[in-house]
C-alpha positions in Angstrom: -12.3 2.5 -28.4 -10.5 4.7 -25.9 -10.0 2.3 -22.6 -11.2 3.3 -19.3 -8.2 4.6 -17.2 -7.8 2.6 -14.5 -7.7 5.2 -11.9 -11.6 5.4 -12.7 -12.1 2.4 -10.9 -10.8 3.9 -7.6 -13.3 7.3 -8.6 -16.0 5.4 -9.2 -15.7 2.9 -6.0 -15.5 6.6 -3.8 -18.9 7.7 -6.0 -20.6 4.7 -4.9 -19.7 5.0 -1.6 -20.6 8.7 -1.3 -24.0 7.7 -3.1 -25.0 4.3 -1.5 -22.5 3.7 1.8 -23.9 2.9 5.3 -23.5 5.9 7.4 -21.5 4.1 10.7 -19.8 4.9 13.7 -16.1 4.3 13.7 -13.0 3.9 16.0 -11.8 7.8 15.5 -15.3 9.2 16.6 -15.4 10.8 13.2 -18.0 9.0 11.3 -17.9 7.0 7.8 -19.8 5.9 5.0 -18.8 2.4 4.2 -19.7 -0.6 1.9 -18.6 -3.8 2.4 -16.0 -6.0 -0.4 -16.5 -3.9 -3.3 -15.2 -5.6 -6.6 -11.6 -6.1 -6.5 -9.0 -2.8 -7.9 -6.8 -4.4 -10.3 -3.6 -1.9 -12.0 -1.3 -3.7 -14.3 2.6 -2.9 -13.4 3.6 -3.4 -17.1 6.3 -1.6 -18.9 7.5 -0.4 -15.5 4.0 1.2 -15.2 3.5 2.9 -11.3 -0.3 3.4 -10.5 0.4 6.8 -8.8 -2.7 8.3 -8.6 -3.4 11.8 -10.6 -6.5 12.9 -9.8 -4.7 14.6 -6.9 -0.8 14.7 -6.0 0.3 11.7 -3.9 3.1 12.4 -1.3 5.4 9.7 -3.3 8.3 10.5 -0.8 6.1 9.4 2.3 5.1 6.6 0.5 8.9 5.4 -0.3 10.2 6.1 3.0 7.5 3.9 4.8 7.9 1.3 2.3 11.7 1.1 3.3 10.7 1.2 7.0 8.2 -2.0 6.5 10.7 -3.8 4.6 13.6 -3.0 7.2 11.2 -4.3 10.2 11.2 -1.0 11.8 8.5 -0.4 14.3 9.1 3.4 15.5 7.6 6.2 14.0 10.0 8.5 15.0 12.1 7.4 12.4 10.2 8.5 9.8 9.1 11.5 11.6 12.9 12.9 11.4 12.5 12.2 7.5 9.5 14.4 7.0 7.3 11.7 7.1 4.7 12.4 9.7 1.8 9.9 9.0 2.3 7.6 11.7 2.8 10.3 14.5 -0.9 10.4 15.5 -0.4 6.5 16.3 2.6 6.8 17.7 1.7 9.9 20.1 1.9 9.4 24.1 -1.9 10.0 24.1 -3.1 7.5 21.4 -0.8 4.6 23.4 -2.7 5.4 26.3 -5.6 4.9 24.9 -4.5 1.2 23.5 -3.6 0.6 27.4 -0.3 0.8 26.0 0.9 3.8 28.1 4.1 1.9 29.4 5.8 2.6 25.8 8.1 5.3 24.4 6.1 7.5 22.4 6.5 6.1 18.6 6.9 3.0 19.9 4.3 1.1 17.6 4.8 -2.6 18.5 4.7 -5.5 16.5 2.9 -4.1 13.3 5.7 -5.2 11.1 5.5 -8.2 8.6 9.1 -9.3 9.9 8.6 -9.7 13.2 8.1 -12.9 15.3 11.5 -14.6 14.4 10.3 -15.3 10.9 11.4 -12.9 8.3 8.2 -13.6 5.9 9.5 -11.0 2.8 12.9 -12.8 2.6 10.9 -16.5 2.5 8.8 -14.7 -0.1 12.0 -14.3 -2.3 13.1 -17.0 -2.0 10.3 -19.2 -3.0 9.7 -17.0 -6.1 13.3 -17.8 -7.1 13.6 -21.7 -6.3 9.8 -22.7 -6.1 7.6 -20.2 -8.2 4.3 -22.5 -8.5 4.7 -22.4 -4.5 0.8 -21.3 -3.5 2.1 -20.1 0.0 4.1 -17.2 -1.5 2.1 -15.1 1.3 3.0 -12.1 3.5 0.7 -11.9 6.7 0.6 -9.2 8.9 -2.1 -10.5 11.2 -1.1 -12.5 14.2 -4.0 -12.5 16.4 -1.5 -12.9 19.5 0.4 -9.6 18.6 -2.9 -7.3 18.2 -3.4 -6.5 22.0 0.7 -5.1 21.8 -0.4 -3.2 18.3 -0.7 0.4 18.2 -2.9 -0.3 15.5 -3.3 -3.4 14.0 -2.7 -3.5 10.4 -5.3 -2.2 7.9 -3.4 -4.0 5.0 -3.0 -7.6 6.6 -2.3 -10.0 3.9 -0.5 -10.4 0.5 -0.2 -13.1 -2.1 2.5 -13.4 -5.0 1.7 -15.2 -8.3 4.6 -15.9 -10.6 3.3 -16.1 -14.5 6.0 -18.7 -15.8 6.7 -18.1 -19.7 5.1 -20.0 -22.3 6.8 -23.0 -23.5 7.3 -21.2 -26.8 9.1 -18.3 -25.4 11.3 -20.2 -22.5 14.0 -17.3 -22.1 11.5 -14.6 -21.6 11.1 -13.2 -17.8 8.6 -15.0 -15.5 5.8 -12.1 -14.5 5.0 -11.6 -10.8 1.9 -10.2 -9.6 0.4 -9.3 -6.1 -3.2 -10.1 -4.3 -3.6 -7.7 -1.2 -6.4 -8.0 1.1 -6.9 -4.9 3.2 -9.6 -5.2 6.1 -9.9 -1.1 6.3 -9.9 0.8 3.9 -9.6 5.0 3.9 -10.9 5.3 0.5 -9.8 9.3 0.9 -6.3 9.2 2.4 -4.9 5.4 3.1 -5.9 3.9 -0.2 -3.7 6.3 -2.5 -0.8 5.2 -0.5 -1.6 2.0 -0.1 -2.1 1.1 -4.1 1.4 2.8 -4.8 2.9 0.9 -2.1 2.0 -2.4 -2.9 3.2 -1.4 -6.7 6.5 -0.7 -5.4 6.7 -3.8 -3.4 5.9 -5.6 -6.1 8.5 -4.0 -8.6 10.9 -4.1 -5.8 10.4 -7.9 -5.2 10.8 -8.2 -9.2 13.9 -6.3 -9.5 15.5 -8.6 -6.4 13.9 -12.0 -8.2 14.7 -11.7 -11.5 11.0 -11.7 -12.5 9.2 -8.4 -14.0 6.2 -6.9 -12.5 2.7 -7.7 -13.8 -0.2 -6.7 -11.9 -1.5 -5.3 -9.1 -4.8 -6.7 -7.5 -6.6 -5.2 -4.3 -9.1 -6.4 -2.4 -11.0 -4.6 0.8 -13.3 -5.3 3.4 -15.0 -2.2 4.9 -14.3 0.3 2.1 -14.8 3.5 3.8 -15.3 7.4 3.4 -14.9 9.6 6.4 -17.6 12.1 6.9 -14.7 14.7 7.2 -13.8 14.3 3.6 -16.6 14.5 1.7 -16.2 17.9 0.0 -12.8 17.0 -0.5 -13.5 13.5 -2.8 -16.5 15.5 -4.4 -13.9 18.4 -5.7 -11.5 15.1 -6.6 -14.3 13.5 -8.4 -14.5 16.0 -10.9 -11.1 15.9 -12.3 -9.7 13.7 -15.0 -7.0 11.0 -14.8 -3.8 11.4 -16.1 -1.2 8.9 -17.6 0.4 6.9 -14.8 3.9 7.5 -14.9 6.9 5.0 -15.1 9.1 3.3 -12.7 13.3 3.4 -13.0 15.8 2.4 -10.4 18.8 4.5 -10.6 20.7 2.0 -9.4 21.2 -0.9 -11.6 21.6 -4.5 -10.5 20.3 -4.3 -7.1 19.6 -8.1 -5.4 18.9 -7.7 -2.0 15.5 -6.0 -0.7 17.0 -4.4 1.9 19.5 -2.4 0.0 17.3 0.2 -1.6 17.0 3.8 -0.8 15.2 6.7 -1.2 17.2 7.8 -4.4 17.0 4.3 -6.2 13.2 5.4 -7.0 13.3 7.6 -10.4 9.3 8.2 -11.1 9.0 10.0 -14.7 6.0 11.6 -16.2 4.0 11.9 -13.0 1.8 14.7 -14.1 -1.1 15.3 -11.8 -3.8 17.5 -10.3 -3.1 19.6 -7.5 -3.5 18.0 -3.8 -6.4 18.1 -1.8 -5.8 18.5 2.2 -8.2 15.9 4.2 -7.2 15.3 7.7 -6.5 11.8 8.8 -8.6 10.6 12.0 -6.8 9.1 14.5 
């Protein structure tokens, strides 16, 4: 019996939203079809697997550069734009900031949107716990700080994740522990956002596994409002006609990276990425 490709759960979710989603207005004025709290999406990260969607070409460089930007605690979207990654330009524009009551801000200043603000380095705390207290049930990154919401250009969509260390069995005590990540996302743009989010949190889990001496095991994503923008429907119908291809593998170009901020774009070597052509979709801001 042939196993179902893990990308199929994403495609099935899109089909469900297109067929049964509630028509809803939204902040951007575009309009969506939406469902609430669908079943979790689960992706194996074993054997260096990277769940980079294959039914359309995914902008890998943009995903990696944005992730490195997050990891370093940056909040200036112009730093990404200078590298040709313009995914935050709309939310960092002068007009958008003005609409949020943040017109006093310099263009590109997104405010405290990152998980390393507020004087607490949550990321390094998680890494420390994975290394020294792996059974802790509080290995958590939270981007949702109610006190900061008014100062954020866009409140975080992927707002919380928890890491879980699977200890080796007593029969194989020298095996590496395995690292899983559970991420909760309050608002999920299935056409444009979720392909980025899946790959980004998979990469983050692989990165943390590298610096903690564990091995990446599984990524689980739980969505709140899972939606399709009205102007993405036709493009997604095309995507649903395509058959997924095998996920690629991730390899580090440099051995022995042991600091989460030491990663550079050139360190991410993705092998065997075969995909269908890209499908243009407009981002609603």
